PDB file of N, CA, C and O in Angstrom:
ATOM      1  N   MET A   1      32.138  -6.568  19.346  1.00  0.00           N
ATOM      2  CA  MET A   1      32.035  -5.194  19.821  1.00  0.00           C
ATOM      3  C   MET A   1      32.827  -4.277  18.890  1.00  0.00           C
ATOM      4  O   MET A   1      33.879  -4.657  18.378  1.00  0.00           O
ATOM      5  N   LEU A   2      32.317  -3.081  18.681  1.00  0.00           N
ATOM      6  CA  LEU A   2      32.999  -2.093  17.869  1.00  0.00           C
ATOM      7  C   LEU A   2      34.242  -1.577  18.579  1.00  0.00           C
ATOM      8  O   LEU A   2      34.310  -1.564  19.808  1.00  0.00           O
ATOM      9  N   LYS A   3      35.207  -1.161  17.802  1.00  0.00           N
ATOM     10  CA  LYS A   3      36.383  -0.507  18.379  1.00  0.00           C
ATOM     11  C   LYS A   3      36.082   0.987  18.472  1.00  0.00           C
ATOM     12  O   LYS A   3      35.658   1.589  17.485  1.00  0.00           O
ATOM     13  N   PRO A   4      36.294   1.595  19.639  1.00  0.00           N
ATOM     14  CA  PRO A   4      36.003   3.025  19.772  1.00  0.00           C
ATOM     15  C   PRO A   4      36.847   3.866  18.808  1.00  0.00           C
ATOM     16  O   PRO A   4      37.968   3.494  18.462  1.00  0.00           O
ATOM     17  N   MET A   5      36.302   4.980  18.392  1.00  0.00           N
ATOM     18  CA  MET A   5      37.015   5.904  17.519  1.00  0.00           C
ATOM     19  C   MET A   5      38.144   6.566  18.287  1.00  0.00           C
ATOM     20  O   MET A   5      38.080   6.694  19.510  1.00  0.00           O
ATOM     21  N   ASN A   6      39.180   6.988  17.569  1.00  0.00           N
ATOM     22  CA  ASN A   6      40.233   7.731  18.248  1.00  0.00           C
ATOM     23  C   ASN A   6      39.709   9.117  18.618  1.00  0.00           C
ATOM     24  O   ASN A   6      38.732   9.600  18.047  1.00  0.00           O
ATOM     25  N   ILE A   7      40.359   9.728  19.557  1.00  0.00           N
ATOM     26  CA  ILE A   7      39.877  10.982  20.148  1.00  0.00           C
ATOM     27  C   ILE A   7      39.743  12.103  19.110  1.00  0.00           C
ATOM     28  O   ILE A   7      38.825  12.919  19.200  1.00  0.00           O
ATOM     29  N   ALA A   8      40.643  12.151  18.132  1.00  0.00           N
ATOM     30  CA  ALA A   8      40.562  13.211  17.116  1.00  0.00           C
ATOM     31  C   ALA A   8      39.279  13.077  16.292  1.00  0.00           C
ATOM     32  O   ALA A   8      38.635  14.080  15.982  1.00  0.00           O
ATOM     33  N   ARG A   9      38.910  11.868  15.942  1.00  0.00           N
ATOM     34  CA  ARG A   9      37.670  11.657  15.173  1.00  0.00           C
ATOM     35  C   ARG A   9      36.437  11.964  16.017  1.00  0.00           C
ATOM     36  O   ARG A   9      35.445  12.491  15.511  1.00  0.00           O
ATOM     37  N   VAL A  10      36.504  11.635  17.289  1.00  0.00           N
ATOM     38  CA  VAL A  10      35.380  11.930  18.178  1.00  0.00           C
ATOM     39  C   VAL A  10      35.221  13.441  18.324  1.00  0.00           C
ATOM     40  O   VAL A  10      34.106  13.961  18.279  1.00  0.00           O
ATOM     41  N   ARG A  11      36.332  14.135  18.500  1.00  0.00           N
ATOM     42  CA  ARG A  11      36.264  15.605  18.590  1.00  0.00           C
ATOM     43  C   ARG A  11      35.617  16.187  17.340  1.00  0.00           C
ATOM     44  O   ARG A  11      34.771  17.077  17.425  1.00  0.00           O
ATOM     45  N   TRP A  12      36.021  15.678  16.177  1.00  0.00           N
ATOM     46  CA  TRP A  12      35.460  16.167  14.913  1.00  0.00           C
ATOM     47  C   TRP A  12      33.963  15.869  14.847  1.00  0.00           C
ATOM     48  O   TRP A  12      33.180  16.721  14.427  1.00  0.00           O
ATOM     49  N   ALA A  13      33.562  14.668  15.258  1.00  0.00           N
ATOM     50  CA  ALA A  13      32.152  14.284  15.225  1.00  0.00           C
ATOM     51  C   ALA A  13      31.309  15.120  16.181  1.00  0.00           C
ATOM     52  O   ALA A  13      30.098  15.240  15.996  1.00  0.00           O
ATOM     53  N   CYS A  14      31.936  15.696  17.197  1.00  0.00           N
ATOM     54  CA  CYS A  14      31.217  16.538  18.161  1.00  0.00           C
ATOM     55  C   CYS A  14      30.925  17.928  17.621  1.00  0.00           C
ATOM     56  O   CYS A  14      30.135  18.668  18.208  1.00  0.00           O
ATOM     57  N   ARG A  15      31.547  18.288  16.521  1.00  0.00           N
ATOM     58  CA  ARG A  15      31.276  19.585  15.899  1.00  0.00           C
ATOM     59  C   ARG A  15      29.973  19.456  15.130  1.00  0.00           C
ATOM     60  O   ARG A  15      29.914  18.820  14.078  1.00  0.00           O
ATOM     61  N   ARG A  16      28.949  20.060  15.662  1.00  0.00           N
ATOM     62  CA  ARG A  16      27.605  19.896  15.121  1.00  0.00           C
ATOM     63  C   ARG A  16      27.138  21.166  14.433  1.00  0.00           C
ATOM     64  O   ARG A  16      27.852  22.168  14.393  1.00  0.00           O
ATOM     65  N   GLY A  17      25.942  21.110  13.897  1.00  0.00           N
ATOM     66  CA  GLY A  17      25.338  22.275  13.261  1.00  0.00           C
ATOM     67  C   GLY A  17      24.598  23.167  14.237  1.00  0.00           C
ATOM     68  O   GLY A  17      24.094  24.225  13.861  1.00  0.00           O
ATOM     69  N   MET A  18      24.533  22.741  15.494  1.00  0.00           N
ATOM     70  CA  MET A  18      23.823  23.507  16.520  1.00  0.00           C
ATOM     71  C   MET A  18      24.768  23.823  17.668  1.00  0.00           C
ATOM     72  O   MET A  18      25.394  22.927  18.234  1.00  0.00           O
ATOM     73  N   LEU A  19      24.865  25.092  18.002  1.00  0.00           N
ATOM     74  CA  LEU A  19      25.729  25.524  19.088  1.00  0.00           C
ATOM     75  C   LEU A  19      25.367  24.839  20.403  1.00  0.00           C
ATOM     76  O   LEU A  19      26.247  24.508  21.198  1.00  0.00           O
ATOM     77  N   GLU A  20      24.079  24.630  20.628  1.00  0.00           N
ATOM     78  CA  GLU A  20      23.642  24.003  21.881  1.00  0.00           C
ATOM     79  C   GLU A  20      24.243  22.607  22.050  1.00  0.00           C
ATOM     80  O   GLU A  20      24.573  22.200  23.164  1.00  0.00           O
ATOM     81  N   LEU A  21      24.384  21.883  20.953  1.00  0.00           N
ATOM     82  CA  LEU A  21      24.985  20.554  21.016  1.00  0.00           C
ATOM     83  C   LEU A  21      26.499  20.639  21.165  1.00  0.00           C
ATOM     84  O   LEU A  21      27.093  19.859  21.909  1.00  0.00           O
ATOM     85  N   ASP A  22      27.125  21.576  20.466  1.00  0.00           N
ATOM     86  CA  ASP A  22      28.573  21.779  20.603  1.00  0.00           C
ATOM     87  C   ASP A  22      28.942  22.051  22.057  1.00  0.00           C
ATOM     88  O   ASP A  22      29.924  21.515  22.571  1.00  0.00           O
ATOM     89  N   VAL A  23      28.148  22.885  22.707  1.00  0.00           N
ATOM     90  CA  VAL A  23      28.418  23.274  24.096  1.00  0.00           C
ATOM     91  C   VAL A  23      28.312  22.066  25.037  1.00  0.00           C
ATOM     92  O   VAL A  23      28.979  22.032  26.071  1.00  0.00           O
ATOM     93  N   LEU A  24      27.502  21.102  24.699  1.00  0.00           N
ATOM     94  CA  LEU A  24      27.385  19.885  25.505  1.00  0.00           C
ATOM     95  C   LEU A  24      28.487  18.877  25.179  1.00  0.00           C
ATOM     96  O   LEU A  24      29.157  18.363  26.075  1.00  0.00           O
ATOM     97  N   PHE A  25      28.664  18.606  23.902  1.00  0.00           N
ATOM     98  CA  PHE A  25      29.540  17.511  23.489  1.00  0.00           C
ATOM     99  C   PHE A  25      31.023  17.798  23.658  1.00  0.00           C
ATOM    100  O   PHE A  25      31.758  16.953  24.169  1.00  0.00           O
ATOM    101  N   GLN A  26      31.471  18.958  23.244  1.00  0.00           N
ATOM    102  CA  GLN A  26      32.903  19.226  23.250  1.00  0.00           C
ATOM    103  C   GLN A  26      33.517  19.173  24.651  1.00  0.00           C
ATOM    104  O   GLN A  26      34.541  18.514  24.825  1.00  0.00           O
ATOM    105  N   PRO A  27      32.944  19.831  25.646  1.00  0.00           N
ATOM    106  CA  PRO A  27      33.522  19.713  26.990  1.00  0.00           C
ATOM    107  C   PRO A  27      33.452  18.285  27.538  1.00  0.00           C
ATOM    108  O   PRO A  27      34.371  17.835  28.222  1.00  0.00           O
ATOM    109  N   PHE A  28      32.362  17.575  27.237  1.00  0.00           N
ATOM    110  CA  PHE A  28      32.230  16.198  27.709  1.00  0.00           C
ATOM    111  C   PHE A  28      33.359  15.337  27.159  1.00  0.00           C
ATOM    112  O   PHE A  28      33.974  14.568  27.897  1.00  0.00           O
ATOM    113  N   VAL A  29      33.629  15.464  25.870  1.00  0.00           N
ATOM    114  CA  VAL A  29      34.698  14.671  25.262  1.00  0.00           C
ATOM    115  C   VAL A  29      36.044  15.024  25.884  1.00  0.00           C
ATOM    116  O   VAL A  29      36.828  14.133  26.211  1.00  0.00           O
ATOM    117  N   GLU A  30      36.309  16.285  26.046  1.00  0.00           N
ATOM    118  CA  GLU A  30      37.603  16.698  26.595  1.00  0.00           C
ATOM    119  C   GLU A  30      37.794  16.208  28.034  1.00  0.00           C
ATOM    120  O   GLU A  30      38.907  15.858  28.425  1.00  0.00           O
ATOM    121  N   GLN A  31      36.739  16.181  28.806  1.00  0.00           N
ATOM    122  CA  GLN A  31      36.850  15.850  30.228  1.00  0.00           C
ATOM    123  C   GLN A  31      36.639  14.374  30.545  1.00  0.00           C
ATOM    124  O   GLN A  31      37.152  13.889  31.553  1.00  0.00           O
ATOM    125  N   HIS A  32      35.893  13.643  29.707  1.00  0.00           N
ATOM    126  CA  HIS A  32      35.481  12.300  30.114  1.00  0.00           C
ATOM    127  C   HIS A  32      35.742  11.167  29.123  1.00  0.00           C
ATOM    128  O   HIS A  32      35.890  10.018  29.539  1.00  0.00           O
ATOM    129  N   TYR A  33      35.803  11.461  27.831  1.00  0.00           N
ATOM    130  CA  TYR A  33      35.799  10.391  26.824  1.00  0.00           C
ATOM    131  C   TYR A  33      36.928   9.380  27.023  1.00  0.00           C
ATOM    132  O   TYR A  33      36.672   8.176  27.060  1.00  0.00           O
ATOM    133  N   GLU A  34      38.143   9.837  27.148  1.00  0.00           N
ATOM    134  CA  GLU A  34      39.276   8.910  27.197  1.00  0.00           C
ATOM    135  C   GLU A  34      39.247   7.995  28.419  1.00  0.00           C
ATOM    136  O   GLU A  34      39.795   6.894  28.367  1.00  0.00           O
ATOM    137  N   ALA A  35      38.635   8.414  29.496  1.00  0.00           N
ATOM    138  CA  ALA A  35      38.580   7.601  30.714  1.00  0.00           C
ATOM    139  C   ALA A  35      37.402   6.628  30.726  1.00  0.00           C
ATOM    140  O   ALA A  35      37.316   5.774  31.608  1.00  0.00           O
ATOM    141  N   MET A  36      36.501   6.746  29.764  1.00  0.00           N
ATOM    142  CA  MET A  36      35.313   5.886  29.752  1.00  0.00           C
ATOM    143  C   MET A  36      35.679   4.477  29.283  1.00  0.00           C
ATOM    144  O   MET A  36      36.619   4.303  28.508  1.00  0.00           O
ATOM    145  N   PRO A  37      34.932   3.469  29.757  1.00  0.00           N
ATOM    146  CA  PRO A  37      35.115   2.114  29.227  1.00  0.00           C
ATOM    147  C   PRO A  37      34.744   2.072  27.737  1.00  0.00           C
ATOM    148  O   PRO A  37      33.965   2.902  27.268  1.00  0.00           O
ATOM    149  N   ASP A  38      35.296   1.120  27.006  1.00  0.00           N
ATOM    150  CA  ASP A  38      35.036   1.014  25.572  1.00  0.00           C
ATOM    151  C   ASP A  38      33.551   0.897  25.247  1.00  0.00           C
ATOM    152  O   ASP A  38      33.099   1.440  24.239  1.00  0.00           O
ATOM    153  N   THR A  39      32.800   0.211  26.069  1.00  0.00           N
ATOM    154  CA  THR A  39      31.362   0.076  25.789  1.00  0.00           C
ATOM    155  C   THR A  39      30.675   1.442  25.816  1.00  0.00           C
ATOM    156  O   THR A  39      29.811   1.720  24.985  1.00  0.00           O
ATOM    157  N   ASP A  40      31.055   2.290  26.768  1.00  0.00           N
ATOM    158  CA  ASP A  40      30.484   3.636  26.844  1.00  0.00           C
ATOM    159  C   ASP A  40      30.968   4.505  25.686  1.00  0.00           C
ATOM    160  O   ASP A  40      30.206   5.306  25.144  1.00  0.00           O
ATOM    161  N   LYS A  41      32.228   4.346  25.312  1.00  0.00           N
ATOM    162  CA  LYS A  41      32.752   5.091  24.162  1.00  0.00           C
ATOM    163  C   LYS A  41      31.953   4.729  22.908  1.00  0.00           C
ATOM    164  O   LYS A  41      31.581   5.605  22.127  1.00  0.00           O
ATOM    165  N   ASN A  42      31.695   3.446  22.726  1.00  0.00           N
ATOM    166  CA  ASN A  42      30.928   3.008  21.563  1.00  0.00           C
ATOM    167  C   ASN A  42      29.515   3.576  21.579  1.00  0.00           C
ATOM    168  O   ASN A  42      29.002   3.993  20.541  1.00  0.00           O
ATOM    169  N   THR A  43      28.892   3.595  22.737  1.00  0.00           N
ATOM    170  CA  THR A  43      27.545   4.169  22.848  1.00  0.00           C
ATOM    171  C   THR A  43      27.569   5.646  22.496  1.00  0.00           C
ATOM    172  O   THR A  43      26.699   6.127  21.770  1.00  0.00           O
ATOM    173  N   PHE A  44      28.559   6.370  23.005  1.00  0.00           N
ATOM    174  CA  PHE A  44      28.662   7.797  22.714  1.00  0.00           C
ATOM    175  C   PHE A  44      28.866   8.037  21.221  1.00  0.00           C
ATOM    176  O   PHE A  44      28.228   8.918  20.644  1.00  0.00           O
ATOM    177  N   VAL A  45      29.742   7.267  20.594  1.00  0.00           N
ATOM    178  CA  VAL A  45      29.989   7.416  19.160  1.00  0.00           C
ATOM    179  C   VAL A  45      28.726   7.085  18.355  1.00  0.00           C
ATOM    180  O   VAL A  45      28.418   7.776  17.384  1.00  0.00           O
ATOM    181  N   ARG A  46      28.007   6.055  18.742  1.00  0.00           N
ATOM    182  CA  ARG A  46      26.737   5.730  18.066  1.00  0.00           C
ATOM    183  C   ARG A  46      25.735   6.862  18.235  1.00  0.00           C
ATOM    184  O   ARG A  46      24.996   7.185  17.305  1.00  0.00           O
ATOM    185  N   LEU A  47      25.707   7.466  19.423  1.00  0.00           N
ATOM    186  CA  LEU A  47      24.814   8.594  19.680  1.00  0.00           C
ATOM    187  C   LEU A  47      25.147   9.760  18.747  1.00  0.00           C
ATOM    188  O   LEU A  47      24.250  10.435  18.243  1.00  0.00           O
ATOM    189  N   LEU A  48      26.433   9.991  18.524  1.00  0.00           N
ATOM    190  CA  LEU A  48      26.844  11.082  17.638  1.00  0.00           C
ATOM    191  C   LEU A  48      26.418  10.862  16.185  1.00  0.00           C
ATOM    192  O   LEU A  48      26.405  11.809  15.398  1.00  0.00           O
ATOM    193  N   GLU A  49      26.074   9.641  15.825  1.00  0.00           N
ATOM    194  CA  GLU A  49      25.619   9.341  14.467  1.00  0.00           C
ATOM    195  C   GLU A  49      24.165   9.757  14.243  1.00  0.00           C
ATOM    196  O   GLU A  49      23.690   9.745  13.108  1.00  0.00           O
ATOM    197  N   CYS A  50      23.465  10.119  15.295  1.00  0.00           N
ATOM    198  CA  CYS A  50      22.075  10.570  15.171  1.00  0.00           C
ATOM    199  C   CYS A  50      22.040  11.974  14.575  1.00  0.00           C
ATOM    200  O   CYS A  50      23.028  12.708  14.616  1.00  0.00           O
ATOM    201  N   GLU A  51      20.899  12.325  14.029  1.00  0.00           N
ATOM    202  CA  GLU A  51      20.717  13.647  13.427  1.00  0.00           C
ATOM    203  C   GLU A  51      20.585  14.730  14.495  1.00  0.00           C
ATOM    204  O   GLU A  51      20.085  14.477  15.592  1.00  0.00           O
ATOM    205  N   ASP A  52      21.037  15.930  14.165  1.00  0.00           N
ATOM    206  CA  ASP A  52      21.019  17.044  15.113  1.00  0.00           C
ATOM    207  C   ASP A  52      19.633  17.341  15.697  1.00  0.00           C
ATOM    208  O   ASP A  52      19.525  17.516  16.910  1.00  0.00           O
ATOM    209  N   PRO A  53      18.563  17.406  14.882  1.00  0.00           N
ATOM    210  CA  PRO A  53      17.252  17.703  15.477  1.00  0.00           C
ATOM    211  C   PRO A  53      16.830  16.666  16.526  1.00  0.00           C
ATOM    212  O   PRO A  53      16.236  17.007  17.549  1.00  0.00           O
ATOM    213  N   GLU A  54      17.145  15.409  16.254  1.00  0.00           N
ATOM    214  CA  GLU A  54      16.822  14.344  17.199  1.00  0.00           C
ATOM    215  C   GLU A  54      17.636  14.498  18.487  1.00  0.00           C
ATOM    216  O   GLU A  54      17.098  14.396  19.590  1.00  0.00           O
ATOM    217  N   LEU A  55      18.939  14.744  18.331  1.00  0.00           N
ATOM    218  CA  LEU A  55      19.795  14.959  19.508  1.00  0.00           C
ATOM    219  C   LEU A  55      19.325  16.169  20.314  1.00  0.00           C
ATOM    220  O   LEU A  55      19.250  16.121  21.542  1.00  0.00           O
ATOM    221  N   PHE A  56      19.015  17.241  19.614  1.00  0.00           N
ATOM    222  CA  PHE A  56      18.553  18.457  20.280  1.00  0.00           C
ATOM    223  C   PHE A  56      17.297  18.173  21.106  1.00  0.00           C
ATOM    224  O   PHE A  56      17.203  18.592  22.260  1.00  0.00           O
ATOM    225  N   ALA A  57      16.343  17.466  20.521  1.00  0.00           N
ATOM    226  CA  ALA A  57      15.096  17.156  21.232  1.00  0.00           C
ATOM    227  C   ALA A  57      15.368  16.326  22.483  1.00  0.00           C
ATOM    228  O   ALA A  57      14.767  16.570  23.529  1.00  0.00           O
ATOM    229  N   TRP A  58      16.258  15.358  22.387  1.00  0.00           N
ATOM    230  CA  TRP A  58      16.584  14.516  23.541  1.00  0.00           C
ATOM    231  C   TRP A  58      17.335  15.293  24.621  1.00  0.00           C
ATOM    232  O   TRP A  58      16.993  15.222  25.801  1.00  0.00           O
ATOM    233  N   PHE A  59      18.351  16.029  24.207  1.00  0.00           N
ATOM    234  CA  PHE A  59      19.191  16.720  25.191  1.00  0.00           C
ATOM    235  C   PHE A  59      18.486  17.905  25.838  1.00  0.00           C
ATOM    236  O   PHE A  59      18.797  18.265  26.974  1.00  0.00           O
ATOM    237  N   MET A  60      17.551  18.509  25.138  1.00  0.00           N
ATOM    238  CA  MET A  60      16.823  19.637  25.704  1.00  0.00           C
ATOM    239  C   MET A  60      15.563  19.191  26.444  1.00  0.00           C
ATOM    240  O   MET A  60      14.846  20.015  27.012  1.00  0.00           O
ATOM    241  N   GLY A  61      15.300  17.889  26.436  1.00  0.00           N
ATOM    242  CA  GLY A  61      14.165  17.361  27.168  1.00  0.00           C
ATOM    243  C   GLY A  61      12.828  17.503  26.469  1.00  0.00           C
ATOM    244  O   GLY A  61      11.784  17.350  27.102  1.00  0.00           O
ATOM    245  N   HIS A  62      12.837  17.795  25.172  1.00  0.00           N
ATOM    246  CA  HIS A  62      11.588  17.923  24.422  1.00  0.00           C
ATOM    247  C   HIS A  62      10.998  16.565  24.062  1.00  0.00           C
ATOM    248  O   HIS A  62       9.790  16.438  23.866  1.00  0.00           O
ATOM    249  N   GLN A  63      11.860  15.548  23.975  1.00  0.00           N
ATOM    250  CA  GLN A  63      11.426  14.183  23.693  1.00  0.00           C
ATOM    251  C   GLN A  63      12.231  13.238  24.583  1.00  0.00           C
ATOM    252  O   GLN A  63      13.332  13.566  25.027  1.00  0.00           O
ATOM    253  N   VAL A  64      11.667  12.071  24.832  1.00  0.00           N
ATOM    254  CA  VAL A  64      12.360  11.044  25.604  1.00  0.00           C
ATOM    255  C   VAL A  64      12.969  10.051  24.616  1.00  0.00           C
ATOM    256  O   VAL A  64      12.277   9.538  23.735  1.00  0.00           O
ATOM    257  N   CYS A  65      14.239   9.788  24.764  1.00  0.00           N
ATOM    258  CA  CYS A  65      14.912   8.810  23.919  1.00  0.00           C
ATOM    259  C   CYS A  65      14.499   7.410  24.354  1.00  0.00           C
ATOM    260  O   CYS A  65      14.568   7.075  25.537  1.00  0.00           O
ATOM    261  N   GLN A  66      14.072   6.598  23.401  1.00  0.00           N
ATOM    262  CA  GLN A  66      13.591   5.257  23.715  1.00  0.00           C
ATOM    263  C   GLN A  66      14.708   4.224  23.813  1.00  0.00           C
ATOM    264  O   GLN A  66      14.492   3.139  24.352  1.00  0.00           O
ATOM    265  N   ASP A  67      15.885   4.536  23.310  1.00  0.00           N
ATOM    266  CA  ASP A  67      17.028   3.621  23.403  1.00  0.00           C
ATOM    267  C   ASP A  67      17.636   3.756  24.801  1.00  0.00           C
ATOM    268  O   ASP A  67      18.115   4.833  25.157  1.00  0.00           O
ATOM    269  N   PRO A  68      17.626   2.684  25.599  1.00  0.00           N
ATOM    270  CA  PRO A  68      18.103   2.802  26.982  1.00  0.00           C
ATOM    271  C   PRO A  68      19.584   3.163  27.101  1.00  0.00           C
ATOM    272  O   PRO A  68      19.969   3.880  28.024  1.00  0.00           O
ATOM    273  N   GLU A  69      20.414   2.678  26.181  1.00  0.00           N
ATOM    274  CA  GLU A  69      21.833   3.035  26.230  1.00  0.00           C
ATOM    275  C   GLU A  69      22.030   4.511  25.918  1.00  0.00           C
ATOM    276  O   GLU A  69      22.804   5.198  26.585  1.00  0.00           O
ATOM    277  N   PHE A  70      21.324   4.992  24.900  1.00  0.00           N
ATOM    278  CA  PHE A  70      21.404   6.411  24.566  1.00  0.00           C
ATOM    279  C   PHE A  70      20.865   7.267  25.704  1.00  0.00           C
ATOM    280  O   PHE A  70      21.456   8.288  26.056  1.00  0.00           O
ATOM    281  N   ALA A  71      19.741   6.847  26.277  1.00  0.00           N
ATOM    282  CA  ALA A  71      19.129   7.625  27.361  1.00  0.00           C
ATOM    283  C   ALA A  71      20.096   7.772  28.538  1.00  0.00           C
ATOM    284  O   ALA A  71      20.210   8.849  29.124  1.00  0.00           O
ATOM    285  N   GLN A  72      20.780   6.701  28.871  1.00  0.00           N
ATOM    286  CA  GLN A  72      21.753   6.763  29.967  1.00  0.00           C
ATOM    287  C   GLN A  72      22.919   7.680  29.605  1.00  0.00           C
ATOM    288  O   GLN A  72      23.393   8.439  30.449  1.00  0.00           O
ATOM    289  N   MET A  73      23.382   7.616  28.358  1.00  0.00           N
ATOM    290  CA  MET A  73      24.485   8.481  27.929  1.00  0.00           C
ATOM    291  C   MET A  73      24.055   9.938  27.903  1.00  0.00           C
ATOM    292  O   MET A  73      24.848  10.818  28.238  1.00  0.00           O
ATOM    293  N   ILE A  74      22.832  10.208  27.515  1.00  0.00           N
ATOM    294  CA  ILE A  74      22.320  11.580  27.502  1.00  0.00           C
ATOM    295  C   ILE A  74      22.362  12.161  28.911  1.00  0.00           C
ATOM    296  O   ILE A  74      22.786  13.300  29.109  1.00  0.00           O
ATOM    297  N   VAL A  75      21.925  11.380  29.878  1.00  0.00           N
ATOM    298  CA  VAL A  75      21.974  11.827  31.273  1.00  0.00           C
ATOM    299  C   VAL A  75      23.420  12.106  31.676  1.00  0.00           C
ATOM    300  O   VAL A  75      23.711  13.104  32.334  1.00  0.00           O
ATOM    301  N   ARG A  76      24.302  11.229  31.280  1.00  0.00           N
ATOM    302  CA  ARG A  76      25.718  11.381  31.641  1.00  0.00           C
ATOM    303  C   ARG A  76      26.323  12.634  31.011  1.00  0.00           C
ATOM    304  O   ARG A  76      27.024  13.391  31.682  1.00  0.00           O
ATOM    305  N   VAL A  77      26.059  12.850  29.744  1.00  0.00           N
ATOM    306  CA  VAL A  77      26.602  14.025  29.053  1.00  0.00           C
ATOM    307  C   VAL A  77      26.043  15.305  29.656  1.00  0.00           C
ATOM    308  O   VAL A  77      26.766  16.287  29.820  1.00  0.00           O
ATOM    309  N   ARG A  78      24.771  15.294  29.980  1.00  0.00           N
ATOM    310  CA  ARG A  78      24.149  16.483  30.582  1.00  0.00           C
ATOM    311  C   ARG A  78      24.640  16.744  31.991  1.00  0.00           C
ATOM    312  O   ARG A  78      24.422  17.825  32.539  1.00  0.00           O
ATOM    313  N   GLY A  79      25.309  15.747  32.589  1.00  0.00           N
ATOM    314  CA  GLY A  79      25.878  15.947  33.913  1.00  0.00           C
ATOM    315  C   GLY A  79      24.912  15.770  35.040  1.00  0.00           C
ATOM    316  O   GLY A  79      25.136  16.265  36.145  1.00  0.00           O
ATOM    317  N   ARG A  80      23.832  15.066  34.772  1.00  0.00           N
ATOM    318  CA  ARG A  80      22.848  14.819  35.819  1.00  0.00           C
ATOM    319  C   ARG A  80      23.012  13.408  36.332  1.00  0.00           C
ATOM    320  O   ARG A  80      23.145  12.478  35.537  1.00  0.00           O
ATOM    321  N   PRO A  81      23.006  13.227  37.628  1.00  0.00           N
ATOM    322  CA  PRO A  81      23.183  11.888  38.180  1.00  0.00           C
ATOM    323  C   PRO A  81      21.991  10.989  37.836  1.00  0.00           C
ATOM    324  O   PRO A  81      20.852  11.445  37.731  1.00  0.00           O
ATOM    325  N   THR A  82      22.293   9.695  37.663  1.00  0.00           N
ATOM    326  CA  THR A  82      21.220   8.743  37.422  1.00  0.00           C
ATOM    327  C   THR A  82      20.647   8.272  38.736  1.00  0.00           C
ATOM    328  O   THR A  82      21.324   8.311  39.763  1.00  0.00           O
ATOM    329  N   ALA A  83      19.410   7.829  38.713  1.00  0.00           N
ATOM    330  CA  ALA A  83      18.740   7.361  39.929  1.00  0.00           C
ATOM    331  C   ALA A  83      19.230   6.011  40.343  1.00  0.00           C
ATOM    332  O   ALA A  83      18.770   5.468  41.348  1.00  0.00           O
TER     333      ALA A  83
END
């Protein structure tokens, strides 16, 4: 298993080229990242490695993410309860 990034690196990785993504990621990291289990931290960090247009499409609901771990994290970041 990967070792999660430290919080400073995660904060930096949340600074994106799109304001819409910044508005989602930065508050999520500040409020939830440190309390998450390492597996979830790793999923979130892997998600941040995706390109902005892809993230934008997933988070805005224009496309469905096919990766189940990413899809669950997207729901979590957006603040919508899972079924």
